[in-house]
C-alpha positions as CSV (number, residue, x, y, z in Angstrom):
1,M,-16.3,-18.5,-2.4
2,E,-17.0,-18.1,1.3
3,V,-17.3,-14.8,3.3
4,I,-16.4,-14.8,7.0
5,K,-16.8,-11.8,9.3
6,H,-15.6,-13.0,12.7
7,P,-11.9,-13.4,13.7
8,N,-12.5,-16.6,15.6
9,D,-14.3,-18.2,12.7
10,I,-11.6,-17.5,10.2
11,F,-8.8,-18.5,12.6
12,R,-10.4,-21.9,13.1
13,Y,-11.1,-22.3,9.4
14,T,-7.5,-21.5,8.3
15,E,-5.9,-23.3,11.2
16,D,-7.5,-26.5,10.0
17,L,-6.2,-25.8,6.4
18,K,-2.7,-25.2,7.7
19,S,-2.7,-28.4,9.8
20,N,-3.5,-30.3,6.7
21,G,-0.5,-28.8,4.9
22,K,-2.3,-26.2,2.8
23,K,-0.3,-23.1,1.8
24,I,-2.4,-20.0,2.5
25,G,-2.0,-16.7,0.6
26,L,-3.4,-13.4,1.9
27,V,-4.1,-10.2,0.0
28,P,-5.0,-7.5,2.6
29,T,-7.1,-4.7,1.2
30,M,-9.4,-1.9,2.3
31,G,-11.8,-2.6,-0.6
32,A,-12.8,-0.4,-3.5
33,L,-10.8,-2.8,-5.6
34,H,-9.1,-2.1,-8.9
35,Q,-6.7,-3.7,-11.3
36,G,-3.8,-3.2,-8.9
37,H,-5.5,-5.3,-6.3
38,F,-6.5,-7.9,-9.0
39,S,-2.9,-8.3,-10.0
40,L,-2.0,-9.2,-6.4
41,V,-4.9,-11.6,-6.3
42,R,-3.9,-13.3,-9.6
43,Q,-0.3,-13.8,-8.4
44,A,-1.5,-15.1,-5.0
45,R,-4.0,-17.5,-6.6
46,A,-1.2,-19.0,-8.8
47,S,1.2,-19.5,-5.8
48,N,-1.0,-20.9,-3.0
49,D,-3.4,-23.7,-2.3
50,F,-5.9,-21.5,-0.6
51,L,-6.4,-17.7,-1.1
52,V,-7.8,-15.2,1.4
53,V,-8.6,-11.6,0.6
54,S,-9.4,-9.3,3.5
55,I,-11.5,-6.2,3.1
56,F,-11.4,-3.9,6.1
57,V,-11.2,-0.1,6.2
58,N,-9.0,0.2,9.2
59,P,-9.8,3.3,11.3
60,L,-6.5,3.1,13.2
61,Q,-4.4,4.1,10.1
62,F,-6.5,7.3,9.3
63,N,-5.2,10.4,10.9
64,N,-7.9,12.4,9.1
65,S,-11.5,11.5,10.1
66,Q,-12.9,13.0,7.0
67,D,-10.6,10.8,4.9
68,L,-12.0,7.8,6.8
69,T,-15.6,8.9,6.2
70,N,-15.0,9.5,2.5
71,Y,-13.0,6.4,1.7
72,P,-14.9,4.5,-1.0
73,R,-16.7,1.4,0.0
74,T,-17.9,-1.0,-2.7
75,L,-18.2,-4.3,-0.9
76,S,-20.9,-5.9,-3.2
77,D,-18.9,-5.1,-6.4
78,D,-15.7,-6.2,-4.7
79,L,-17.1,-9.6,-3.8
80,G,-18.4,-10.2,-7.3
81,Q,-15.0,-9.5,-8.8
82,L,-13.1,-11.6,-6.3
83,E,-15.4,-14.6,-7.0
84,K,-14.6,-14.3,-10.7
85,L,-10.9,-14.4,-9.9
86,G,-11.2,-17.7,-8.0
87,V,-10.7,-16.4,-4.4
88,D,-11.5,-19.0,-1.8
89,L,-12.5,-16.9,1.1
90,V,-13.1,-13.2,1.8
91,Y,-12.6,-11.9,5.3
92,T,-14.8,-8.9,6.0
93,P,-14.7,-8.1,9.7
94,E,-16.5,-5.2,11.3
95,V,-14.6,-2.7,13.4
96,E,-16.0,-4.1,16.6
97,H,-14.7,-7.6,15.6
98,M,-11.2,-6.3,14.9
99,Y,-11.1,-4.0,17.9
100,P,-13.6,-5.2,20.6
101,T,-11.8,-2.7,22.9
102,S,-9.8,0.3,21.9
103,P,-6.2,-0.9,21.3
104,E,-3.6,0.3,23.8
105,V,-0.7,-1.4,22.0
106,Q,1.0,0.6,19.3
107,V,3.7,-0.4,16.8
108,D,6.8,1.7,16.6
109,F,8.7,0.9,13.4
110,G,11.5,3.2,14.4
111,R,13.4,5.6,12.0
112,M,11.9,4.2,8.8
113,A,8.4,5.3,9.9
114,H,9.3,8.9,10.6
115,V,10.1,10.0,7.0
116,M,7.8,10.6,4.0
117,E,4.4,9.3,4.9
118,G,5.2,9.1,8.6
119,A,6.2,12.7,8.7
120,F,2.8,13.9,7.4
121,R,0.5,11.2,8.8
122,P,1.2,10.8,12.5
123,G,0.0,7.4,13.9
124,H,-0.7,6.0,10.4
125,F,2.0,3.3,10.4
126,S,1.3,2.2,13.9
127,G,-2.3,1.6,12.8
128,V,-1.1,-0.4,9.8
129,G,1.2,-2.5,12.0
130,V,-1.6,-3.3,14.4
131,V,-4.1,-4.4,11.7
132,V,-1.6,-6.3,9.6
133,S,-0.4,-8.2,12.7
134,K,-4.0,-9.1,13.4
135,L,-4.7,-10.2,9.8
136,F,-1.6,-12.4,9.8
137,H,-2.7,-14.1,13.1
138,H,-6.4,-14.4,12.0
139,T,-5.7,-15.9,8.6
140,N,-2.7,-18.2,9.4
141,A,-1.2,-16.9,6.2
142,H,2.0,-18.3,4.8
143,R,2.4,-15.5,2.2
144,A,1.1,-12.0,2.1
145,Y,1.0,-9.8,-1.0
146,F,1.3,-6.0,-1.1
147,G,1.5,-3.5,-4.0
148,L,4.6,-1.4,-4.2
149,K,2.7,1.9,-4.8
150,D,2.8,1.9,-1.0
151,L,6.5,1.3,-1.0
152,Q,7.1,2.6,2.5
153,Q,4.3,0.5,4.0
154,F,5.7,-2.6,2.2
155,L,9.2,-2.0,3.6
156,L,7.9,-1.5,7.1
157,I,5.8,-4.6,7.1
158,R,8.7,-6.6,5.7
159,R,10.9,-5.3,8.5
160,M,8.3,-6.0,11.2
161,V,7.9,-9.6,9.9
162,A,11.7,-10.1,10.0
163,D,12.3,-8.4,13.4
164,L,9.3,-10.1,15.2
165,S,9.7,-13.5,13.5
166,F,6.3,-13.7,11.9
167,P,6.1,-17.0,9.9
168,V,4.9,-15.1,6.8
169,E,6.6,-14.4,3.5
170,V,5.9,-10.8,2.5
171,I,5.8,-10.3,-1.3
172,G,5.7,-6.9,-3.1
173,L,4.4,-6.6,-6.6
174,P,4.9,-3.7,-9.1
175,I,2.6,-0.7,-9.4
176,V,-0.2,-1.1,-11.9
177,R,-0.9,2.1,-13.9
178,E,-3.5,3.7,-16.0
179,P,-2.6,4.5,-19.6
180,S,-1.9,8.0,-18.5
181,G,0.8,6.7,-16.1
182,L,-1.4,7.5,-13.0
183,A,-0.8,4.8,-10.3
184,M,-4.1,2.9,-9.7
185,S,-5.6,3.7,-6.3
186,S,-8.9,3.3,-4.6
187,R,-8.8,7.1,-4.0
188,N,-8.8,7.7,-7.7
189,K,-12.5,6.8,-7.7
190,R,-13.1,10.2,-6.0
191,L,-11.5,12.2,-8.7
192,T,-13.3,14.0,-11.5
193,P,-12.1,13.4,-15.1
194,E,-10.2,16.7,-14.9
195,G,-8.7,15.6,-11.6
196,L,-7.6,12.3,-13.1
197,E,-5.7,14.2,-15.8
198,I,-4.1,16.5,-13.3
199,A,-3.1,13.5,-11.0
200,S,-1.3,11.9,-13.9
201,K,1.3,14.7,-13.6
202,L,2.6,13.1,-10.5
203,H,3.9,10.2,-12.6
204,E,5.1,12.7,-15.3
205,G,7.2,14.3,-12.6
206,L,8.7,11.0,-11.6
207,V,9.6,10.2,-15.2
208,M,11.3,13.5,-15.6
209,G,13.2,12.9,-12.3
210,K,14.4,9.5,-13.7
211,S,15.7,11.2,-16.8
212,L,17.6,13.9,-14.8
213,W,19.0,11.2,-12.5
214,E,20.3,9.3,-15.5
215,Q,22.0,12.5,-16.7
216,G,23.9,12.6,-13.5
217,R,22.1,15.4,-11.7
218,S,22.5,15.7,-7.9
219,P,19.7,14.8,-5.5
220,N,19.0,18.4,-4.8
221,E,19.0,19.4,-8.4
222,T,16.6,16.5,-9.2
223,K,14.2,17.2,-6.4
224,T,14.2,20.9,-7.1
225,A,13.4,20.4,-10.8
226,I,10.5,18.0,-9.9
227,N,9.1,20.4,-7.3
228,D,9.3,23.2,-9.8
229,F,7.4,21.1,-12.3
230,Y,4.7,20.3,-9.8
231,K,4.3,24.0,-8.9
232,G,3.6,24.7,-12.5
233,Q,0.6,22.2,-12.6
234,T,-2.6,23.9,-11.8
235,G,-4.6,21.9,-9.3
236,L,-1.7,19.8,-8.1
237,E,-0.2,20.6,-4.6
238,A,2.9,18.6,-3.9
239,E,3.6,17.5,-0.3
240,Y,7.0,15.9,-0.6
241,V,9.5,14.7,-3.1
242,E,12.2,12.4,-1.7
243,L,15.0,10.2,-3.0
244,V,15.6,7.2,-0.7
245,D,17.3,3.9,-0.5
246,P,14.6,1.4,-1.5
247,D,15.6,-1.0,1.2
248,D,15.8,1.1,4.3
249,L,14.5,4.5,3.3
250,S,17.7,6.3,4.2
251,E,18.1,9.6,2.4
252,I,20.1,9.6,-0.9
253,T,22.7,12.4,-0.8
254,E,24.8,11.6,-3.8
255,N,24.2,10.3,-7.3
256,H,26.3,7.2,-7.5
257,S,25.5,3.6,-8.6
258,Q,23.4,2.8,-5.6
259,P,19.7,1.7,-5.8
260,V,17.4,4.7,-5.6
261,A,13.6,5.2,-5.3
262,L,12.0,8.5,-6.0
263,C,8.8,9.0,-3.9
264,V,6.2,11.7,-4.0
265,A,2.9,12.7,-2.4
266,G,0.5,15.4,-3.3
267,Y,-3.1,16.6,-3.4
268,V,-5.5,16.8,-6.3
269,E,-9.1,18.0,-5.6
270,G,-8.4,17.6,-1.9
271,I,-7.5,14.0,-2.3
272,R,-4.1,12.8,-1.2
273,L,-2.2,10.6,-3.7
274,I,1.2,8.9,-3.5
275,D,3.5,7.4,-6.1
276,N,7.1,6.2,-6.6
277,L,9.5,5.1,-9.2
278,Y,12.7,3.1,-9.0
279,L,15.5,5.2,-10.6
280,R,18.0,2.4,-10.2
281,Q,17.6,-1.1,-8.8
282,D,20.0,-3.9,-7.8
């Protein structure tokens, strides 16, 4: 397994692979890897000739400087795990490599970026768009793999690729959960055992919402019941509960037979967590 830090080096390396007909898979990460990341790596390993995993904590997507400072960084452990999984190359650029000058260009995803995460994290998705665009260019990837815990991020990247004609197939894979139901996240590493137990209530609320939806409850009734459930959980502060179309994030206003995703965000021990659950799929 090789480790490359500089954009020019990885571009030349992967450009040569691509010119020789190799299919390149990319798993973009910010490190602090867990089983959710490893599921992406395994799928990408099985489907591509050459596999790149990037590890880069992107400052542009943090609207909270303390969150950026506290984000877990476990590069040595991550590299050991990735080598065991058969990764060919790990791309670990420094901030000055990715952004030799402060970027002026921003990515405006339009309406889809102004709901849910976008409403509470100004500038976040623009930062995601910039760094993912760079990663696609640097690695010459044919396919890129994203976890659906970050459903909104996945949908926005997929739309960006379609609208701007990136020659990349964007693939979303299911959420990997702890036995408690808690969605695996790098931020979970910062929670105490008590905090992990409280955080699992996020998923419990989603499961309750799915049951209510299947009983024919309205969107307002479903969201109100989930919010009331979260308010009753000591140590959990809900930020939003939304029912959206899982293709374009438009608000669901009626309970019919349409596809629906239930998305939530909240704080436990000062750490922000997100989760979602499909209530109905195509």
